[in-house]
ChimeraX commands (.cxc) that place a marker at each C-alpha (Angstrom):
marker #1 position 123.02,76.75,-3.36 radius 0.5
marker #1 position 120.17,76.38,-5.86 radius 0.5
marker #1 position 122.21,76.61,-9.06 radius 0.5
marker #1 position 123.28,73.04,-9.97 radius 0.5
marker #1 position 126.13,74.20,-12.21 radius 0.5
marker #1 position 127.54,76.41,-9.44 radius 0.5
marker #1 position 127.01,73.69,-6.82 radius 0.5
marker #1 position 128.94,71.21,-8.98 radius 0.5
marker #1 position 131.81,73.65,-9.54 radius 0.5
marker #1 position 131.98,74.41,-5.81 radius 0.5
marker #1 position 132.07,70.67,-5.10 radius 0.5
marker #1 position 134.90,70.21,-7.60 radius 0.5
marker #1 position 136.80,73.05,-5.95 radius 0.5
marker #1 position 136.30,71.55,-2.48 radius 0.5
marker #1 position 137.64,68.17,-3.68 radius 0.5
marker #1 position 141.12,69.70,-3.73 radius 0.5
marker #1 position 140.57,72.44,-1.09 radius 0.5
marker #1 position 139.12,70.68,1.93 radius 0.5
marker #1 position 140.31,73.56,4.12 radius 0.5
marker #1 position 137.31,75.52,2.79 radius 0.5
marker #1 position 134.74,72.77,3.37 radius 0.5
marker #1 position 133.23,74.66,6.30 radius 0.5
marker #1 position 133.05,78.01,4.51 radius 0.5
marker #1 position 129.61,79.31,3.71 radius 0.5
marker #1 position 128.45,78.13,0.28 radius 0.5
marker #1 position 129.18,80.84,-2.25 radius 0.5
marker #1 position 126.61,82.87,-4.10 radius 0.5
marker #1 position 126.28,82.22,-7.81 radius 0.5
marker #1 position 126.19,85.56,-9.64 radius 0.5
marker #1 position 126.65,87.07,-13.05 radius 0.5
marker #1 position 128.08,90.54,-13.55 radius 0.5
marker #1 position 126.10,93.14,-15.49 radius 0.5
marker #1 position 122.41,93.43,-16.27 radius 0.5
marker #1 position 122.10,91.88,-19.71 radius 0.5
marker #1 position 123.22,88.75,-21.54 radius 0.5
marker #1 position 125.94,90.34,-23.66 radius 0.5
marker #1 position 127.64,92.04,-20.71 radius 0.5
marker #1 position 127.18,89.09,-18.34 radius 0.5
marker #1 position 128.78,86.66,-20.79 radius 0.5
marker #1 position 131.63,89.04,-21.63 radius 0.5
marker #1 position 132.36,89.85,-17.98 radius 0.5
marker #1 position 132.29,86.15,-17.04 radius 0.5
marker #1 position 134.82,85.44,-19.80 radius 0.5
marker #1 position 137.06,88.29,-18.60 radius 0.5
marker #1 position 136.89,86.95,-15.06 radius 0.5
marker #1 position 137.58,83.40,-16.19 radius 0.5
marker #1 position 140.65,84.42,-18.22 radius 0.5
marker #1 position 141.98,86.49,-15.29 radius 0.5
marker #1 position 141.60,89.95,-16.86 radius 0.5
marker #1 position 138.78,91.05,-14.55 radius 0.5
marker #1 position 139.90,91.29,-10.92 radius 0.5
marker #1 position 137.27,93.66,-9.51 radius 0.5
marker #1 position 133.65,94.66,-9.73 radius 0.5
marker #1 position 131.76,97.70,-8.49 radius 0.5
marker #1 position 128.33,97.99,-6.89 radius 0.5
marker #1 position 126.35,101.11,-6.07 radius 0.5
marker #1 position 125.76,101.24,-2.33 radius 0.5
marker #1 position 122.26,102.57,-2.99 radius 0.5
marker #1 position 121.47,99.62,-5.27 radius 0.5
marker #1 position 122.63,97.11,-2.66 radius 0.5
marker #1 position 120.56,98.87,0.01 radius 0.5
marker #1 position 117.40,98.96,-2.14 radius 0.5
marker #1 position 117.74,95.24,-2.90 radius 0.5
marker #1 position 118.54,94.44,0.75 radius 0.5
marker #1 position 121.82,92.83,-0.28 radius 0.5
marker #1 position 124.73,92.72,2.19 radius 0.5
marker #1 position 128.07,94.33,1.50 radius 0.5
marker #1 position 130.66,91.93,0.07 radius 0.5
marker #1 position 132.98,90.42,2.67 radius 0.5
marker #1 position 136.71,89.84,2.43 radius 0.5
marker #1 position 137.34,86.11,2.11 radius 0.5
marker #1 position 133.95,85.20,0.67 radius 0.5
marker #1 position 133.78,83.03,-2.42 radius 0.5
marker #1 position 131.61,83.73,-5.47 radius 0.5
marker #1 position 130.78,81.39,-8.33 radius 0.5
marker #1 position 130.75,83.61,-11.42 radius 0.5
marker #1 position 128.22,82.49,-14.02 radius 0.5
marker #1 position 127.25,83.58,-17.48 radius 0.5
marker #1 position 123.77,84.98,-18.16 radius 0.5
marker #1 position 122.31,81.46,-18.42 radius 0.5
marker #1 position 123.60,80.58,-14.96 radius 0.5
marker #1 position 126.37,78.28,-16.15 radius 0.5
marker #1 position 129.30,78.38,-13.71 radius 0.5
marker #1 position 132.46,79.80,-15.29 radius 0.5
marker #1 position 134.89,80.19,-12.38 radius 0.5
marker #1 position 135.20,80.83,-8.66 radius 0.5
marker #1 position 136.65,84.03,-7.21 radius 0.5
marker #1 position 137.49,85.03,-3.65 radius 0.5
marker #1 position 137.09,88.60,-2.38 radius 0.5
marker #1 position 140.37,90.17,-1.29 radius 0.5
marker #1 position 139.35,93.80,-0.65 radius 0.5
marker #1 position 136.20,95.86,-0.22 radius 0.5
marker #1 position 136.35,99.67,-0.29 radius 0.5
marker #1 position 133.57,102.24,-0.17 radius 0.5
marker #1 position 134.31,105.51,-1.94 radius 0.5
marker #1 position 132.61,108.23,-3.98 radius 0.5
marker #1 position 132.21,107.54,-7.70 radius 0.5
marker #1 position 134.33,110.60,-8.57 radius 0.5
marker #1 position 137.32,109.18,-6.66 radius 0.5
marker #1 position 137.75,106.04,-8.78 radius 0.5
marker #1 position 141.22,106.13,-10.31 radius 0.5
marker #1 position 142.88,104.60,-13.36 radius 0.5
marker #1 position 144.52,101.77,-11.43 radius 0.5
marker #1 position 141.16,100.56,-10.12 radius 0.5
marker #1 position 139.55,100.89,-13.57 radius 0.5
marker #1 position 142.37,98.73,-14.92 radius 0.5
marker #1 position 141.61,96.04,-12.30 radius 0.5
marker #1 position 138.07,95.77,-13.63 radius 0.5
marker #1 position 139.59,94.69,-16.96 radius 0.5
marker #1 position 136.73,95.92,-19.12 radius 0.5
marker #1 position 136.90,97.54,-22.55 radius 0.5
marker #1 position 140.24,99.28,-23.04 radius 0.5
marker #1 position 140.71,99.24,-19.21 radius 0.5
marker #1 position 140.88,103.05,-19.13 radius 0.5
marker #1 position 139.30,105.25,-16.47 radius 0.5
marker #1 position 137.26,107.00,-19.18 radius 0.5
marker #1 position 135.77,103.69,-20.35 radius 0.5
marker #1 position 135.11,102.59,-16.76 radius 0.5
marker #1 position 133.28,105.82,-15.92 radius 0.5
marker #1 position 131.18,105.71,-19.08 radius 0.5
marker #1 position 129.95,102.12,-18.78 radius 0.5
marker #1 position 129.47,102.24,-15.02 radius 0.5
marker #1 position 127.53,105.51,-15.21 radius 0.5
marker #1 position 125.26,103.91,-17.82 radius 0.5
marker #1 position 124.86,100.79,-15.66 radius 0.5
marker #1 position 124.13,102.76,-12.46 radius 0.5
marker #1 position 121.62,104.91,-14.37 radius 0.5
marker #1 position 119.71,101.76,-15.42 radius 0.5
marker #1 position 120.04,100.16,-11.98 radius 0.5
marker #1 position 118.93,103.18,-9.95 radius 0.5
marker #1 position 116.04,104.14,-12.25 radius 0.5
marker #1 position 114.18,101.12,-10.81 radius 0.5
marker #1 position 114.23,102.97,-7.47 radius 0.5
marker #1 position 113.41,106.40,-8.97 radius 0.5
marker #1 position 116.97,107.54,-8.26 radius 0.5
marker #1 position 119.76,108.87,-10.44 radius 0.5
marker #1 position 123.51,108.40,-10.07 radius 0.5
marker #1 position 125.59,111.30,-8.82 radius 0.5
marker #1 position 129.33,111.89,-8.92 radius 0.5
marker #1 position 129.28,111.89,-5.12 radius 0.5
marker #1 position 127.37,108.60,-4.75 radius 0.5
marker #1 position 129.12,105.88,-2.79 radius 0.5
marker #1 position 130.23,102.84,-4.75 radius 0.5
marker #1 position 131.44,99.54,-3.33 radius 0.5
marker #1 position 134.71,98.46,-4.92 radius 0.5
marker #1 position 135.17,94.70,-4.61 radius 0.5
marker #1 position 138.53,93.18,-5.58 radius 0.5
marker #1 position 138.98,89.46,-6.01 radius 0.5
marker #1 position 141.30,86.71,-7.22 radius 0.5
marker #1 position 140.26,83.79,-9.37 radius 0.5
marker #1 position 140.80,80.60,-7.38 radius 0.5
marker #1 position 139.21,78.02,-9.71 radius 0.5
marker link #1:1,2 radius 0.2
marker link #1:2,3 radius 0.2
marker link #1:3,4 radius 0.2
marker link #1:4,5 radius 0.2
marker link #1:5,6 radius 0.2
marker link #1:6,7 radius 0.2
marker link #1:7,8 radius 0.2
marker link #1:8,9 radius 0.2
marker link #1:9,10 radius 0.2
marker link #1:10,11 radius 0.2
marker link #1:11,12 radius 0.2
marker link #1:12,13 radius 0.2
marker link #1:13,14 radius 0.2
marker link #1:14,15 radius 0.2
marker link #1:15,16 radius 0.2
marker link #1:16,17 radius 0.2
marker link #1:17,18 radius 0.2
marker link #1:18,19 radius 0.2
marker link #1:19,20 radius 0.2
marker link #1:20,21 radius 0.2
marker link #1:21,22 radius 0.2
marker link #1:22,23 radius 0.2
marker link #1:23,24 radius 0.2
marker link #1:24,25 radius 0.2
marker link #1:25,26 radius 0.2
marker link #1:26,27 radius 0.2
marker link #1:27,28 radius 0.2
marker link #1:28,29 radius 0.2
marker link #1:29,30 radius 0.2
marker link #1:30,31 radius 0.2
marker link #1:31,32 radius 0.2
marker link #1:32,33 radius 0.2
marker link #1:33,34 radius 0.2
marker link #1:34,35 radius 0.2
marker link #1:35,36 radius 0.2
marker link #1:36,37 radius 0.2
marker link #1:37,38 radius 0.2
marker link #1:38,39 radius 0.2
marker link #1:39,40 radius 0.2
marker link #1:40,41 radius 0.2
marker link #1:41,42 radius 0.2
marker link #1:42,43 radius 0.2
marker link #1:43,44 radius 0.2
marker link #1:44,45 radius 0.2
marker link #1:45,46 radius 0.2
marker link #1:46,47 radius 0.2
marker link #1:47,48 radius 0.2
marker link #1:48,49 radius 0.2
marker link #1:49,50 radius 0.2
marker link #1:50,51 radius 0.2
marker link #1:51,52 radius 0.2
marker link #1:52,53 radius 0.2
marker link #1:53,54 radius 0.2
marker link #1:54,55 radius 0.2
marker link #1:55,56 radius 0.2
marker link #1:56,57 radius 0.2
marker link #1:57,58 radius 0.2
marker link #1:58,59 radius 0.2
marker link #1:59,60 radius 0.2
marker link #1:60,61 radius 0.2
marker link #1:61,62 radius 0.2
marker link #1:62,63 radius 0.2
marker link #1:63,64 radius 0.2
marker link #1:64,65 radius 0.2
marker link #1:65,66 radius 0.2
marker link #1:66,67 radius 0.2
marker link #1:67,68 radius 0.2
marker link #1:68,69 radius 0.2
marker link #1:69,70 radius 0.2
marker link #1:70,71 radius 0.2
marker link #1:71,72 radius 0.2
marker link #1:72,73 radius 0.2
marker link #1:73,74 radius 0.2
marker link #1:74,75 radius 0.2
marker link #1:75,76 radius 0.2
marker link #1:76,77 radius 0.2
marker link #1:77,78 radius 0.2
marker link #1:78,79 radius 0.2
marker link #1:79,80 radius 0.2
marker link #1:80,81 radius 0.2
marker link #1:81,82 radius 0.2
marker link #1:82,83 radius 0.2
marker link #1:83,84 radius 0.2
marker link #1:84,85 radius 0.2
marker link #1:85,86 radius 0.2
marker link #1:86,87 radius 0.2
marker link #1:87,88 radius 0.2
marker link #1:88,89 radius 0.2
marker link #1:89,90 radius 0.2
marker link #1:90,91 radius 0.2
marker link #1:91,92 radius 0.2
marker link #1:92,93 radius 0.2
marker link #1:93,94 radius 0.2
marker link #1:94,95 radius 0.2
marker link #1:95,96 radius 0.2
marker link #1:96,97 radius 0.2
marker link #1:97,98 radius 0.2
marker link #1:98,99 radius 0.2
marker link #1:99,100 radius 0.2
marker link #1:100,101 radius 0.2
marker link #1:101,102 radius 0.2
marker link #1:102,103 radius 0.2
marker link #1:103,104 radius 0.2
marker link #1:104,105 radius 0.2
marker link #1:105,106 radius 0.2
marker link #1:106,107 radius 0.2
marker link #1:107,108 radius 0.2
marker link #1:108,109 radius 0.2
marker link #1:109,110 radius 0.2
marker link #1:110,111 radius 0.2
marker link #1:111,112 radius 0.2
marker link #1:112,113 radius 0.2
marker link #1:113,114 radius 0.2
marker link #1:114,115 radius 0.2
marker link #1:115,116 radius 0.2
marker link #1:116,117 radius 0.2
marker link #1:117,118 radius 0.2
marker link #1:118,119 radius 0.2
marker link #1:119,120 radius 0.2
marker link #1:120,121 radius 0.2
marker link #1:121,122 radius 0.2
marker link #1:122,123 radius 0.2
marker link #1:123,124 radius 0.2
marker link #1:124,125 radius 0.2
marker link #1:125,126 radius 0.2
marker link #1:126,127 radius 0.2
marker link #1:127,128 radius 0.2
marker link #1:128,129 radius 0.2
marker link #1:129,130 radius 0.2
marker link #1:130,131 radius 0.2
marker link #1:131,132 radius 0.2
marker link #1:132,133 radius 0.2
marker link #1:133,134 radius 0.2
marker link #1:134,135 radius 0.2
marker link #1:135,136 radius 0.2
marker link #1:136,137 radius 0.2
marker link #1:137,138 radius 0.2
marker link #1:138,139 radius 0.2
marker link #1:139,140 radius 0.2
marker link #1:140,141 radius 0.2
marker link #1:141,142 radius 0.2
marker link #1:142,143 radius 0.2
marker link #1:143,144 radius 0.2
marker link #1:144,145 radius 0.2
marker link #1:145,146 radius 0.2
marker link #1:146,147 radius 0.2
marker link #1:147,148 radius 0.2
marker link #1:148,149 radius 0.2
marker link #1:149,150 radius 0.2
marker link #1:150,151 radius 0.2
marker link #1:151,152 radius 0.2
view
């Protein structure tokens, strides 16, 4: 793990959770694509409001990133790369964008936690993300719904 802040937090976590000492070192990531969103989403995750995140399958494929795995740990950082908390993936579901429901939107914990808010901000995010690959989001596009619990 290259991020010193994340490495230190993972070490602190392992001090009291030796049963995970042989797990793969977690990735250090921020949510979102800009400083304001990344810092806000890190704070929501740290305070326990945010319990899920969503990726576009197409975006993951274009960046050659693997699908999230149940049981994997992630060190959530702010935009500057400062570790804020550690989460562990509990569920991964692939589904069309149009099938996201209000209960999942609430798990993401963003804005007013409504489905309408979720669809608006995620559509805007996927539009920015996919434009780098000369693609546009579609209601039928597959999204990767990743649920997690904060463990540290």
